Structures are given as structure tokens and as C-alpha cells.
All heavy atoms as a GROMACS GRO file, in nm:
protein
  563
    1GLU      N    1   0.084  -0.120   0.003
    1GLU     CA    2   0.008   0.001   0.004
    1GLU      C    3   0.081   0.128   0.001
    1GLU      O    4   0.182   0.135   0.074
    1GLU     CB    5  -0.092   0.000   0.124
    1GLU     CG    6  -0.191  -0.110   0.126
    1GLU     CD    7  -0.262  -0.122   0.263
    1GLU    OE1    8  -0.221  -0.050   0.357
    1GLU    OE2    9  -0.359  -0.194   0.263
    2ARG      N   10   0.054   0.221  -0.079
    2ARG     CA   11   0.123   0.344  -0.076
    2ARG      C   12   0.068   0.425   0.036
    2ARG      O   13  -0.042   0.416   0.071
    2ARG     CB   14   0.080   0.420  -0.217
    2ARG     CG   15   0.176   0.540  -0.247
    2ARG     CD   16   0.150   0.578  -0.395
    2ARG     NE   17   0.018   0.618  -0.412
    2ARG     CZ   18  -0.029   0.737  -0.411
    2ARG    NH1   19   0.054   0.836  -0.383
    2ARG    NH2   20  -0.148   0.769  -0.435
    3ARG      N   21   0.152   0.500   0.106
    3ARG     CA   22   0.110   0.574   0.226
    3ARG      C   23   0.116   0.720   0.200
    3ARG      O   24   0.200   0.771   0.137
    3ARG     CB   25   0.203   0.532   0.342
    3ARG     CG   26   0.191   0.400   0.382
    3ARG     CD   27   0.254   0.363   0.515
    3ARG     NE   28   0.222   0.230   0.551
    3ARG     CZ   29   0.120   0.199   0.631
    3ARG    NH1   30   0.042   0.288   0.680
    3ARG    NH2   31   0.106   0.068   0.665
    4THR      N   32   0.011   0.777   0.237
    4THR     CA   33  -0.010   0.926   0.231
    4THR      C   34  -0.017   0.978   0.375
    4THR      O   35  -0.122   0.942   0.438
    4THR     CB   36  -0.134   0.968   0.147
    4THR    OG1   37  -0.118   0.904   0.021
    4THR    CG2   38  -0.141   1.119   0.127
    5HIS      N   39   0.079   1.056   0.416
    5HIS     CA   40   0.072   1.108   0.553
    5HIS      C   41   0.059   0.991   0.657
    5HIS      O   42  -0.017   1.004   0.751
    5HIS     CB   43  -0.037   1.210   0.578
    5HIS     CG   44  -0.027   1.323   0.479
    5HIS    ND1   45   0.079   1.415   0.480
    5HIS    CD2   46  -0.103   1.358   0.375
    5HIS    CE1   47   0.061   1.498   0.381
    5HIS    NE2   48  -0.046   1.476   0.319
    6GLY      N   49   0.127   0.881   0.633
    6GLY     CA   50   0.119   0.767   0.724
    6GLY      C   51   0.011   0.674   0.717
    6GLY      O   52  -0.011   0.576   0.782
    7HIS      N   53  -0.085   0.705   0.616
    7HIS     CA   54  -0.216   0.617   0.607
    7HIS      C   55  -0.197   0.547   0.475
    7HIS      O   56  -0.153   0.596   0.370
    7HIS     CB   57  -0.334   0.704   0.601
    7HIS     CG   58  -0.355   0.780   0.728
    7HIS    ND1   59  -0.386   0.721   0.847
    7HIS    CD2   60  -0.330   0.912   0.753
    7HIS    CE1   61  -0.391   0.814   0.945
    7HIS    NE2   62  -0.354   0.935   0.891
    8PRO      N   63  -0.240   0.410   0.470
    8PRO     CA   64  -0.238   0.340   0.348
    8PRO      C   65  -0.326   0.404   0.242
    8PRO      O   66  -0.428   0.456   0.260
    8PRO     CB   67  -0.295   0.204   0.385
    8PRO     CG   68  -0.288   0.195   0.532
    8PRO     CD   69  -0.291   0.342   0.579
    9ASN      N   70  -0.273   0.406   0.115
    9ASN     CA   71  -0.345   0.461   0.008
    9ASN      C   72  -0.341   0.360  -0.114
    9ASN      O   73  -0.246   0.354  -0.181
    9ASN     CB   74  -0.285   0.602  -0.041
    9ASN     CG   75  -0.365   0.663  -0.150
    9ASN    OD1   76  -0.469   0.605  -0.203
    9ASN    ND2   77  -0.335   0.777  -0.186
   10PRO      N   78  -0.445   0.282  -0.133
   10PRO     CA   79  -0.445   0.181  -0.233
   10PRO      C   80  -0.467   0.232  -0.382
   10PRO      O   81  -0.479   0.154  -0.470
   10PRO     CB   82  -0.557   0.083  -0.200
   10PRO     CG   83  -0.660   0.174  -0.125
   10PRO     CD   84  -0.571   0.283  -0.060
   11HIS      N   85  -0.484   0.360  -0.399
   11HIS     CA   86  -0.505   0.411  -0.523
   11HIS      C   87  -0.380   0.435  -0.607
   11HIS      O   88  -0.277   0.482  -0.544
   11HIS     CB   89  -0.592   0.547  -0.522
   11HIS     CG   90  -0.712   0.526  -0.439
   11HIS    ND1   91  -0.820   0.451  -0.494
   11HIS    CD2   92  -0.747   0.564  -0.318
   11HIS    CE1   93  -0.917   0.448  -0.399
   11HIS    NE2   94  -0.872   0.511  -0.297
   12PRO      N   95  -0.370   0.419  -0.742
   12PRO     CA   96  -0.264   0.446  -0.816
   12PRO      C   97  -0.218   0.590  -0.811
   12PRO      O   98  -0.306   0.684  -0.798
   12PRO     CB   99  -0.302   0.412  -0.967
   12PRO     CG  100  -0.422   0.329  -0.947
   12PRO     CD  101  -0.490   0.373  -0.817
   13PRO      N  102  -0.087   0.622  -0.819
   13PRO     CA  103  -0.051   0.761  -0.818
   13PRO      C  104  -0.120   0.844  -0.919
   13PRO      O  105  -0.142   0.789  -1.036
   13PRO     CB  106   0.099   0.750  -0.848
   13PRO     CG  107   0.135   0.617  -0.799
   13PRO     CD  108   0.016   0.532  -0.832
   14ARG      N  109  -0.152   0.966  -0.893
   14ARG     CA  110  -0.228   1.051  -0.983
   14ARG      C  111  -0.157   1.066  -1.127
   14ARG      O  112  -0.229   1.070  -1.226
   14ARG     CB  113  -0.244   1.191  -0.925
   14ARG     CG  114  -0.344   1.205  -0.828
   14ARG     CD  115  -0.368   1.344  -0.785
   14ARG     NE  116  -0.396   1.342  -0.644
   14ARG     CZ  117  -0.328   1.409  -0.543
   14ARG    NH1  118  -0.242   1.487  -0.584
   14ARG    NH2  119  -0.364   1.387  -0.421
   15GLY      N  120  -0.024   1.072  -1.124
   15GLY     CA  121   0.037   1.089  -1.256
   15GLY      C  122   0.014   0.974  -1.347
   15GLY      O  123  -0.016   0.988  -1.464
   16ILE      N  124   0.004   0.852  -1.295
   16ILE     CA  125  -0.025   0.731  -1.376
   16ILE      C  126  -0.172   0.742  -1.425
   16ILE      O  127  -0.207   0.718  -1.539
   16ILE     CB  128   0.007   0.603  -1.304
   16ILE    CG1  129   0.158   0.583  -1.284
   16ILE    CG2  130  -0.050   0.478  -1.379
   16ILE    CD1  131   0.192   0.475  -1.203
   17ARG      N  132  -0.256   0.773  -1.332
   17ARG     CA  133  -0.403   0.786  -1.367
   17ARG      C  134  -0.424   0.882  -1.477
   17ARG      O  135  -0.502   0.855  -1.573
   17ARG     CB  136  -0.486   0.816  -1.243
   17ARG     CG  137  -0.499   0.702  -1.150
   17ARG     CD  138  -0.612   0.726  -1.046
   17ARG     NE  139  -0.605   0.863  -0.991
   17ARG     CZ  140  -0.578   0.888  -0.859
   17ARG    NH1  141  -0.550   0.792  -0.770
   17ARG    NH2  142  -0.570   1.012  -0.815
   18ARG      N  143  -0.363   1.002  -1.467
   18ARG     CA  144  -0.380   1.102  -1.565
   18ARG      C  145  -0.319   1.065  -1.699
   18ARG      O  146  -0.386   1.084  -1.800
   18ARG     CB  147  -0.306   1.232  -1.521
   18ARG     CG  148  -0.383   1.307  -1.416
   18ARG     CD  149  -0.317   1.448  -1.392
   18ARG     NE  150  -0.353   1.489  -1.264
   18ARG     CZ  151  -0.276   1.532  -1.164
   18ARG    NH1  152  -0.142   1.534  -1.188
   18ARG    NH2  153  -0.317   1.567  -1.059
   19GLY      N  154  -0.203   1.007  -1.697
   19GLY     CA  155  -0.138   0.966  -1.824
   19GLY      C  156  -0.221   0.864  -1.898
   19GLY      O  157  -0.247   0.874  -2.018
   20VAL      N  158  -0.274   0.760  -1.831
   20VAL     CA  159  -0.354   0.664  -1.888
   20VAL      C  160  -0.486   0.715  -1.936
   20VAL      O  161  -0.531   0.684  -2.045
   20VAL     CB  162  -0.375   0.541  -1.790
   20VAL    CG1  163  -0.466   0.440  -1.850
   20VAL    CG2  164  -0.242   0.475  -1.768
   21ALA      N  165  -0.546   0.804  -1.854
   21ALA     CA  166  -0.675   0.857  -1.892
   21ALA      C  167  -0.662   0.948  -2.016
   21ALA      O  168  -0.758   0.957  -2.094
   21ALA     CB  169  -0.729   0.940  -1.768
   22ALA      N  170  -0.544   1.010  -2.028
   22ALA     CA  171  -0.519   1.100  -2.141
   22ALA      C  172  -0.487   1.019  -2.269
   22ALA      O  173  -0.462   1.082  -2.377
   22ALA     CB  174  -0.409   1.195  -2.115
   23GLY      N  175  -0.486   0.889  -2.261
   23GLY     CA  176  -0.462   0.804  -2.384
   23GLY      C  177  -0.321   0.776  -2.410
   23GLY      O  178  -0.279   0.752  -2.520
   24CYS      N  179  -0.229   0.804  -2.312
   24CYS     CA  180  -0.084   0.784  -2.330
   24CYS      C  181  -0.063   0.637  -2.353
   24CYS      O  182  -0.132   0.549  -2.313
   24CYS     CB  183  -0.003   0.832  -2.205
   24CYS     SG  184  -0.009   1.003  -2.183
   25ASN      N  185   0.051   0.617  -2.440
   25ASN     CA  186   0.091   0.480  -2.459
   25ASN      C  187   0.229   0.463  -2.391
   25ASN      O  188   0.327   0.512  -2.434
   25ASN     CB  189   0.117   0.455  -2.612
   25ASN     CG  190  -0.021   0.443  -2.687
   25ASN    OD1  191  -0.113   0.377  -2.641
   25ASN    ND2  192  -0.023   0.514  -2.795
   26LEU      N  193   0.221   0.400  -2.278
   26LEU     CA  194   0.337   0.390  -2.191
   26LEU      C  195   0.432   0.279  -2.233
   26LEU      O  196   0.376   0.165  -2.278
   26LEU     CB  197   0.295   0.363  -2.040
   26LEU     CG  198   0.206   0.469  -1.981
   26LEU    CD1  199   0.160   0.431  -1.842
   26LEU    CD2  200   0.274   0.598  -1.974
   27LYS      N  201   0.562   0.306  -2.232
   27LYS     CA  202   0.654   0.201  -2.266
   27LYS      C  203   0.724   0.145  -2.131
   27LYS      O  204   0.766   0.034  -2.122
   27LYS     CB  205   0.757   0.244  -2.356
   27LYS     CG  206   0.699   0.278  -2.500
   27LYS     CD  207   0.800   0.329  -2.600
   27LYS     CE  208   0.728   0.351  -2.726
   27LYS     NZ  209   0.821   0.398  -2.827
   28ALA      N  210   0.730   0.238  -2.028
   28ALA     CA  211   0.791   0.206  -1.900
   28ALA      C  212   0.723   0.271  -1.794
   28ALA      O  213   0.678   0.388  -1.810
   28ALA     CB  214   0.943   0.237  -1.905
   29VAL      N  215   0.717   0.205  -1.679
   29VAL     CA  216   0.652   0.269  -1.554
   29VAL      C  217   0.744   0.233  -1.444
   29VAL      O  218   0.788   0.120  -1.428
   29VAL     CB  219   0.514   0.210  -1.532
   29VAL    CG1  220   0.463   0.258  -1.404
   29VAL    CG2  221   0.422   0.248  -1.636
   30ASP      N  222   0.776   0.329  -1.358
   30ASP     CA  223   0.862   0.319  -1.241
   30ASP      C  224   0.775   0.356  -1.116
   30ASP      O  225   0.746   0.469  -1.100
   30ASP     CB  226   0.986   0.391  -1.246
   30ASP     CG  227   1.082   0.366  -1.133
   30ASP    OD1  228   1.046   0.304  -1.035
   30ASP    OD2  229   1.196   0.411  -1.142
   31VAL      N  230   0.730   0.254  -1.038
   31VAL     CA  231   0.650   0.282  -0.918
   31VAL      C  232   0.735   0.245  -0.791
   31VAL      O  233   0.678   0.220  -0.688
   31VAL     CB  234   0.518   0.208  -0.920
   31VAL    CG1  235   0.426   0.267  -1.028
   31VAL    CG2  236   0.537   0.056  -0.944
   32SER      N  237   0.868   0.257  -0.810
   32SER     CA  238   0.951   0.220  -0.701
   32SER      C  239   0.937   0.326  -0.591
   32SER      O  240   0.887   0.435  -0.612
   32SER     CB  241   1.105   0.229  -0.745
   32SER     OG  242   1.121   0.136  -0.849
   33ASP      N  243   0.966   0.282  -0.464
   33ASP     CA  244   0.967   0.366  -0.348
   33ASP      C  245   0.824   0.414  -0.310
   33ASP      O  246   0.809   0.529  -0.263
   33ASP     CB  247   1.057   0.491  -0.358
   33ASP     CG  248   1.207   0.438  -0.383
   33ASP    OD1  249   1.247   0.354  -0.306
   33ASP    OD2  250   1.274   0.492  -0.474
   34ASN      N  251   0.720   0.335  -0.337
   34ASN     CA  252   0.586   0.376  -0.311
   34ASN      C  253   0.512   0.283  -0.211
   34ASN      O  254   0.400   0.307  -0.177
   34ASN     CB  255   0.504   0.376  -0.440
   34ASN     CG  256   0.524   0.504  -0.514
   34ASN    OD1  257   0.496   0.609  -0.471
   34ASN    ND2  258   0.580   0.489  -0.631
   35ALA      N  259   0.580   0.183  -0.157
   35ALA     CA  260   0.514   0.091  -0.059
   35ALA      C  261   0.373   0.052  -0.104
   35ALA      O  262   0.275   0.069  -0.039
   35ALA     CB  263   0.510   0.155   0.080
   36LEU      N  264   0.363   0.004  -0.222
   36LEU     CA  265   0.234  -0.024  -0.290
   36LEU      C  266   0.156  -0.134  -0.219
   36LEU      O  267   0.040  -0.123  -0.195
   36LEU     CB  268   0.252  -0.066  -0.435
   36LEU     CG  269   0.296   0.044  -0.532
   36LEU    CD1  270   0.332  -0.029  -0.662
   36LEU    CD2  271   0.190   0.148  -0.544
   37GLY      N  272   0.223  -0.246  -0.186
   37GLY     CA  273   0.152  -0.358  -0.124
   37GLY      C  274   0.055  -0.417  -0.220
   37GLY      O  275   0.048  -0.376  -0.341
   38GLU      N  276  -0.020  -0.528  -0.181
   38GLU     CA  277  -0.107  -0.597  -0.262
   38GLU      C  278  -0.215  -0.508  -0.325
   38GLU      O  279  -0.250  -0.510  -0.442
   38GLU     CB  280  -0.164  -0.715  -0.200
   38GLU     CG  281  -0.253  -0.793  -0.285
   38GLU     CD  282  -0.337  -0.908  -0.205
   38GLU    OE1  283  -0.314  -0.921  -0.082
   38GLU    OE2  284  -0.408  -0.979  -0.275
   39LYS      N  285  -0.279  -0.428  -0.237
   39LYS     CA  286  -0.388  -0.344  -0.280
   39LYS      C  287  -0.347  -0.243  -0.383
   39LYS      O  288  -0.413  -0.216  -0.487
   39LYS     CB  289  -0.449  -0.273  -0.163
   39LYS     CG  290  -0.530  -0.369  -0.071
   39LYS     CD  291  -0.588  -0.282   0.044
   39LYS     CE  292  -0.659  -0.379   0.140
   39LYS     NZ  293  -0.722  -0.298   0.256
   40GLY      N  294  -0.227  -0.187  -0.365
   40GLY     CA  295  -0.172  -0.089  -0.462
   40GLY      C  296  -0.143  -0.158  -0.596
   40GLY      O  297  -0.177  -0.097  -0.703
   41VAL      N  298  -0.088  -0.270  -0.594
   41VAL     CA  299  -0.058  -0.346  -0.720
   41VAL      C  300  -0.190  -0.372  -0.790
   41VAL      O  301  -0.198  -0.358  -0.913
   41VAL     CB  302   0.024  -0.477  -0.690
   41VAL    CG1  303   0.034  -0.555  -0.820
   41VAL    CG2  304   0.158  -0.438  -0.633
   42ARG      N  305  -0.284  -0.421  -0.717
   42ARG     CA  306  -0.412  -0.459  -0.780
   42ARG      C  307  -0.488  -0.335  -0.836
   42ARG      O  308  -0.556  -0.337  -0.933
   42ARG     CB  309  -0.508  -0.534  -0.681
   42ARG     CG  310  -0.456  -0.665  -0.654
   42ARG     CD  311  -0.551  -0.763  -0.577
   42ARG     NE  312  -0.485  -0.890  -0.549
   42ARG     CZ  313  -0.470  -0.987  -0.630
   42ARG    NH1  314  -0.496  -0.977  -0.761
   42ARG    NH2  315  -0.411  -1.105  -0.594
   43ALA      N  316  -0.464  -0.214  -0.770
   43ALA     CA  317  -0.529  -0.093  -0.811
   43ALA      C  318  -0.461  -0.050  -0.948
   43ALA      O  319  -0.523   0.011  -1.034
   43ALA     CB  320  -0.513   0.020  -0.701
   44LEU      N  321  -0.339  -0.076  -0.965
   44LEU     CA  322  -0.264  -0.045  -1.083
   44LEU      C  323  -0.300  -0.137  -1.201
   44LEU      O  324  -0.284  -0.102  -1.318
   44LEU     CB  325  -0.108  -0.057  -1.068
   44LEU     CG  326  -0.042   0.055  -0.984
   44LEU    CD1  327   0.105   0.030  -0.959
   44LEU    CD2  328  -0.052   0.186  -1.066
   45ALA      N  329  -0.340  -0.258  -1.172
   45ALA     CA  330  -0.362  -0.357  -1.274
   45ALA      C  331  -0.446  -0.316  -1.395
   45ALA      O  332  -0.412  -0.328  -1.506
   45ALA     CB  333  -0.416  -0.493  -1.211
   46PRO      N  334  -0.568  -0.256  -1.364
   46PRO     CA  335  -0.655  -0.215  -1.484
   46PRO      C  336  -0.589  -0.106  -1.564
   46PRO      O  337  -0.602  -0.105  -1.691
   46PRO     CB  338  -0.776  -0.169  -1.417
   46PRO     CG  339  -0.781  -0.215  -1.280
   46PRO     CD  340  -0.634  -0.237  -1.241
   47LEU      N  341  -0.511  -0.019  -1.502
   47LEU     CA  342  -0.446   0.091  -1.570
   47LEU      C  343  -0.340   0.035  -1.661
   47LEU      O  344  -0.326   0.070  -1.775
   47LEU     CB  345  -0.395   0.184  -1.478
   47LEU     CG  346  -0.499   0.257  -1.384
   47LEU    CD1  347  -0.425   0.347  -1.283
   47LEU    CD2  348  -0.592   0.341  -1.475
   48LEU      N  349  -0.252  -0.053  -1.605
   48LEU     CA  350  -0.134  -0.098  -1.672
   48LEU      C  351  -0.174  -0.206  -1.777
   48LEU      O  352  -0.112  -0.219  -1.881
   48LEU     CB  353  -0.033  -0.155  -1.579
   48LEU     CG  354   0.025  -0.049  -1.485
   48LEU    CD1  355   0.128  -0.115  -1.381
   48LEU    CD2  356   0.083   0.072  -1.557
   49SER      N  357  -0.277  -0.280  -1.754
   49SER     CA  358  -0.307  -0.395  -1.850
   49SER      C  359  -0.357  -0.331  -1.983
   49SER      O  360  -0.361  -0.405  -2.084
   49SER     CB  361  -0.408  -0.488  -1.785
   49SER     OG  362  -0.530  -0.419  -1.762
   50SER      N  363  -0.402  -0.210  -1.981
   50SER     CA  364  -0.456  -0.153  -2.107
   50SER      C  365  -0.336  -0.099  -2.190
   50SER      O  366  -0.358  -0.060  -2.304
   50SER     CB  367  -0.550  -0.033  -2.071
   50SER     OG  368  -0.481   0.071  -2.015
   51GLN      N  369  -0.220  -0.104  -2.142
   51GLN     CA  370  -0.101  -0.047  -2.209
   51GLN      C  371  -0.038  -0.159  -2.299
   51GLN      O  372   0.029  -0.245  -2.246
   51GLN     CB  373  -0.001   0.006  -2.113
   51GLN     CG  374  -0.051   0.122  -2.030
   51GLN     CD  375  -0.089   0.237  -2.118
   51GLN    OE1  376  -0.013   0.284  -2.200
   51GLN    NE2  377  -0.212   0.278  -2.108
   52ARG      N  378  -0.057  -0.155  -2.429
   52ARG     CA  379  -0.012  -0.256  -2.521
   52ARG      C  380   0.136  -0.247  -2.547
   52ARG      O  381   0.200  -0.344  -2.586
   52ARG     CB  382  -0.085  -0.254  -2.651
   52ARG     CG  383  -0.237  -0.268  -2.631
   52ARG     CD  384  -0.272  -0.415  -2.585
   52ARG     NE  385  -0.408  -0.423  -2.554
   52ARG     CZ  386  -0.459  -0.486  -2.445
   52ARG    NH1  387  -0.366  -0.529  -2.355
   52ARG    NH2  388  -0.584  -0.488  -2.414
   53GLN      N  389   0.198  -0.133  -2.535
   53GLN     CA  390   0.336  -0.114  -2.560
   53GLN      C  391   0.425  -0.119  -2.435
   53GLN      O  392   0.543  -0.108  -2.435
   53GLN     CB  393   0.360   0.016  -2.629
   53GLN     CG  394   0.297   0.012  -2.766
   53GLN     CD  395   0.320   0.148  -2.844
   53GLN    OE1  396   0.382   0.240  -2.789
   53GLN    NE2  397   0.273   0.153  -2.962
   54LEU      N  398   0.362  -0.140  -2.314
   54LEU     CA  399   0.441  -0.148  -2.192
   54LEU      C  400   0.539  -0.262  -2.192
   54LEU      O  401   0.506  -0.379  -2.205
   54LEU     CB  402   0.342  -0.160  -2.070
   54LEU     CG  403   0.405  -0.139  -1.934
   54LEU    CD1  404   0.464  -0.003  -1.918
   54LEU    CD2  405   0.291  -0.166  -1.832
   55ALA      N  406   0.669  -0.223  -2.173
   55ALA     CA  407   0.776  -0.328  -2.174
   55ALA      C  408   0.845  -0.339  -2.042
   55ALA      O  409   0.898  -0.445  -2.010
   55ALA     CB  410   0.876  -0.290  -2.275
   56THR      N  411   0.836  -0.230  -1.952
   56THR     CA  412   0.905  -0.235  -1.827
   56THR      C  413   0.823  -0.177  -1.713
   56THR      O  414   0.768  -0.068  -1.733
   56THR     CB  415   1.042  -0.150  -1.840
   56THR    OG1  416   1.119  -0.200  -1.953
   56THR    CG2  417   1.122  -0.154  -1.714
   57ILE      N  418   0.810  -0.247  -1.601
   57ILE     CA  419   0.755  -0.198  -1.485
   57ILE      C  420   0.850  -0.219  -1.372
   57ILE      O  421   0.901  -0.331  -1.350
   57ILE     CB  422   0.623  -0.271  -1.448
   57ILE    CG1  423   0.529  -0.268  -1.558
   57ILE    CG2  424   0.560  -0.204  -1.320
   57ILE    CD1  425   0.407  -0.359  -1.538
   58LYS      N  426   0.897  -0.114  -1.301
   58LYS     CA  427   0.985  -0.124  -1.188
   58LYS      C  428   0.911  -0.118  -1.055
   58LYS      O  429   0.842  -0.012  -1.039
   58LYS     CB  430   1.098  -0.017  -1.194
   58LYS     CG  431   1.187  -0.032  -1.321
   58LYS     CD  432   1.295   0.073  -1.324
   58LYS     CE  433   1.375   0.060  -1.447
   58LYS     NZ  434   1.484   0.159  -1.449
   59PHE      N  435   0.938  -0.207  -0.975
   59PHE     CA  436   0.870  -0.210  -0.838
   59PHE      C  437   0.972  -0.212  -0.723
   59PHE      O  438   0.951  -0.263  -0.619
   59PHE     CB  439   0.790  -0.339  -0.832
   59PHE     CG  440   0.661  -0.343  -0.901
   59PHE    CD1  441   0.661  -0.408  -1.024
   59PHE    CD2  442   0.549  -0.286  -0.863
   59PHE    CE1  443   0.537  -0.422  -1.097
   59PHE    CE2  444   0.428  -0.290  -0.933
   59PHE     CZ  445   0.430  -0.362  -1.053
   60GLN      N  446   1.094  -0.155  -0.751
   60GLN     CA  447   1.201  -0.156  -0.648
   60GLN      C  448   1.172  -0.082  -0.518
   60GLN      O  449   1.098   0.018  -0.525
   60GLN     CB  450   1.330  -0.110  -0.709
   60GLN     CG  451   1.385  -0.208  -0.798
   60GLN     CD  452   1.406  -0.145  -0.936
   60GLN    OE1  453   1.345  -0.050  -0.978
   60GLN    NE2  454   1.495  -0.201  -1.017
   61ASN      N  455   1.219  -0.141  -0.414
   61ASN     CA  456   1.203  -0.075  -0.280
   61ASN      C  457   1.061  -0.044  -0.238
   61ASN      O  458   1.035   0.064  -0.186
   61ASN     CB  459   1.290   0.053  -0.274
   61ASN     CG  460   1.322   0.092  -0.131
   61ASN    OD1  461   1.325   0.019  -0.041
   61ASN    ND2  462   1.332   0.226  -0.109
   62ASN      N  463   0.974  -0.142  -0.256
   62ASN     CA  464   0.828  -0.130  -0.216
   62ASN      C  465   0.801  -0.220  -0.102
   62ASN      O  466   0.685  -0.215  -0.058
   62ASN     CB  467   0.746  -0.161  -0.335
   62ASN     CG  468   0.732  -0.041  -0.428
   62ASN    OD1  469   0.713   0.070  -0.384
   62ASN    ND2  470   0.736  -0.072  -0.560
   63GLY      N  471   0.894  -0.299  -0.045
   63GLY     CA  472   0.863  -0.390   0.065
   63GLY      C  473   0.758  -0.489   0.016
   63GLY      O  474   0.662  -0.513   0.092
   64ILE      N  475   0.776  -0.545  -0.100
   64ILE     CA  476   0.676  -0.635  -0.161
   64ILE      C  477   0.655  -0.765  -0.067
   64ILE      O  478   0.749  -0.829  -0.038
   64ILE     CB  479   0.720  -0.676  -0.297
   64ILE    CG1  480   0.733  -0.561  -0.397
   64ILE    CG2  481   0.623  -0.782  -0.360
   64ILE    CD1  482   0.602  -0.485  -0.419
   65SER      N  483   0.534  -0.786  -0.036
   65SER     CA  484   0.499  -0.902   0.042
   65SER      C  485   0.473  -1.016  -0.055
   65SER      O  486   0.470  -1.000  -0.173
   65SER     CB  487   0.372  -0.873   0.127
   65SER     OG  488   0.264  -0.864   0.038
   66ALA      N  489   0.447  -1.137   0.004
   66ALA     CA  490   0.420  -1.251  -0.084
   66ALA      C  491   0.291  -1.226  -0.159
   66ALA      O  492   0.277  -1.260  -0.275
   66ALA     CB  493   0.407  -1.379  -0.003
   67ALA      N  494   0.189  -1.163  -0.093
   67ALA     CA  495   0.061  -1.135  -0.158
   67ALA      C  496   0.081  -1.038  -0.269
   67ALA      O  497   0.025  -1.048  -0.376
   67ALA     CB  498  -0.036  -1.080  -0.059
   68ALA      N  499   0.164  -0.930  -0.243
   68ALA     CA  500   0.188  -0.832  -0.353
   68ALA      C  501   0.268  -0.894  -0.465
   68ALA      O  502   0.240  -0.866  -0.588
   68ALA     CB  503   0.265  -0.712  -0.298
   69ALA      N  504   0.364  -0.988  -0.440
   69ALA     CA  505   0.433  -1.054  -0.544
   69ALA      C  506   0.340  -1.138  -0.622
   69ALA      O  507   0.350  -1.135  -0.755
   69ALA     CB  508   0.550  -1.137  -0.483
   70ALA      N  509   0.247  -1.207  -0.565
   70ALA     CA  510   0.150  -1.286  -0.637
   70ALA      C  511   0.060  -1.193  -0.731
   70ALA      O  512   0.026  -1.236  -0.842
   70ALA     CB  513   0.060  -1.362  -0.541
   71ALA      N  514   0.027  -1.080  -0.679
   71ALA     CA  515  -0.055  -0.978  -0.757
   71ALA      C  516   0.027  -0.932  -0.875
   71ALA      O  517  -0.027  -0.918  -0.981
   71ALA     CB  518  -0.098  -0.867  -0.669
   72ILE      N  519   0.156  -0.909  -0.860
   72ILE     CA  520   0.244  -0.873  -0.970
   72ILE      C  521   0.239  -0.983  -1.082
   72ILE      O  522   0.239  -0.952  -1.194
   72ILE     CB  523   0.384  -0.834  -0.919
   72ILE    CG1  524   0.376  -0.706  -0.836
   72ILE    CG2  525   0.476  -0.817  -1.038
   72ILE    CD1  526   0.502  -0.671  -0.762
   73ALA      N  527   0.265  -1.109  -1.026
   73ALA     CA  528   0.262  -1.217  -1.117
   73ALA      C  529   0.142  -1.234  -1.203
   73ALA      O  530   0.140  -1.248  -1.318
   73ALA     CB  531   0.291  -1.348  -1.044
   74GLU      N  532   0.022  -1.201  -1.136
   74GLU     CA  533  -0.099  -1.204  -1.204
   74GLU      C  534  -0.106  -1.099  -1.304
   74GLU      O  535  -0.160  -1.115  -1.421
   74GLU     CB  536  -0.217  -1.185  -1.111
   74GLU     CG  537  -0.254  -1.304  -1.019
   74GLU     CD  538  -0.363  -1.274  -0.922
   74GLU    OE1  539  -0.442  -1.187  -0.954
   74GLU    OE2  540  -0.359  -1.338  -0.815
   75LEU      N  541  -0.058  -0.976  -1.274
   75LEU     CA  542  -0.059  -0.866  -1.371
   75LEU      C  543   0.028  -0.894  -1.490
   75LEU      O  544  -0.003  -0.857  -1.605
   75LEU     CB  545   0.000  -0.744  -1.297
   75LEU     CG  546   0.024  -0.620  -1.373
   75LEU    CD1  547  -0.108  -0.550  -1.430
   75LEU    CD2  548   0.097  -0.508  -1.291
   76LEU      N  549   0.135  -0.960  -1.474
   76LEU     CA  550   0.219  -0.991  -1.581
   76LEU      C  551   0.177  -1.113  -1.669
   76LEU      O  552   0.237  -1.130  -1.779
   76LEU     CB  553   0.364  -1.019  -1.530
   76LEU     CG  554   0.428  -0.902  -1.458
   76LEU    CD1  555   0.569  -0.938  -1.399
   76LEU    CD2  556   0.444  -0.785  -1.551
   77THR      N  557   0.080  -1.188  -1.630
   77THR     CA  558   0.040  -1.302  -1.708
   77THR      C  559  -0.083  -1.278  -1.786
   77THR      O  560  -0.152  -1.180  -1.770
   77THR     CB  561   0.022  -1.427  -1.622
   77THR    OG1  562  -0.077  -1.401  -1.520
   77THR    CG2  563   0.159  -1.465  -1.557
   0.00000   0.00000   0.00000
């Protein structure tokens, strides 16, 4: 889960939401250092799955749990 002022925030970062909503064709996304957790990864899934040219997603330094890793695996398959 991404945290805002110490509280979990399972919503995708605004920049990603705006870019996808504007019809951008993303080739790479870096969501590192966001403490996404499983809920955050699942919240990103619909946005990222619509990106046909997406080749790279970086999730570094997010404290990924086993559940979040499973959600990432689902997103990639």
C-alpha cells in the first residue's frame, strides 16, 4: 500500500491515472519507493493492463509481500 501522511493509500499515483486517462501509450513505468502492497498493485492492474506497448515496470524498494508478489505475477500473465 502506498502511504499518504502515514495512512495506506491503495489508489494508483495521480500521474499514472492522468497519463492513462489521457490516452498515453506507456513503454515504461517506475513505481519504486511507493510501498504499494497488494492493494496498490491490484489498483494499478486495470491501468497498466490496457497498455499494449508497456515493456518495463519497476517495483523496487516497495517492501513487496508474498501477496503483492502474487498480484504482480497475475498482472504480468
